[in-house]
C-alpha positions in Angstrom: 0.0 0.0 0.0 2.8 2.4 0.8 4.5 1.7 -2.4 1.3 2.5 -4.3 1.0 5.9 -2.5 4.7 6.6 -3.3 4.2 5.8 -7.0 1.0 7.8 -7.3 2.6 10.8 -5.5 5.6 10.6 -7.9 3.3 10.5 -10.9 1.3 13.4 -9.7 4.6 15.4 -9.2 5.7 14.5 -12.6 2.4 15.5 -14.1 2.4 18.9 -12.3 6.0 19.9 -13.2 6.3 18.3 -16.7 3.1 16.8 -17.9 0.7 19.8 -17.5 3.1 22.4 -19.1 3.7 20.1 -22.0 0.0 19.3 -22.5 -0.9 23.1 -22.3 1.7 24.0 -24.9 0.6 21.2 -27.2 -3.0 22.3 -26.9 -2.1 25.8 -27.6 -0.2 24.9 -30.8 -3.0 22.6 -32.0 -5.8 25.1 -31.3 -3.9 28.0 -32.6 -5.9 30.8 -30.9 -5.0 34.3 -32.0 -3.6 36.7 -29.3 -5.8 39.7 -29.0 -4.1 43.0 -28.4 -5.5 46.4 -27.3 -4.0 49.1 -29.6 -5.5 51.8 -27.4 -3.5 50.8 -24.3 -1.2 53.6 -23.1 1.8 52.5 -21.0 2.5 54.6 -18.0 6.1 55.1 -16.8 5.0 56.1 -13.3 5.9 53.8 -10.4 3.1 53.7 -7.9 4.1 52.6 -4.4 1.8 52.1 -1.4 3.1 54.1 1.4 
């Protein structure tokens, strides 16, 4: 039973750190959704700090 928990935990860690990013990038390439941009966006050079 303890070995099963070990291997399932190891598989879950593998999926979290390697499997999910690979799957997400593959789906992004397959679906090919366009990136929408906002041309009216004005970048501000001001740095706002909460004091």
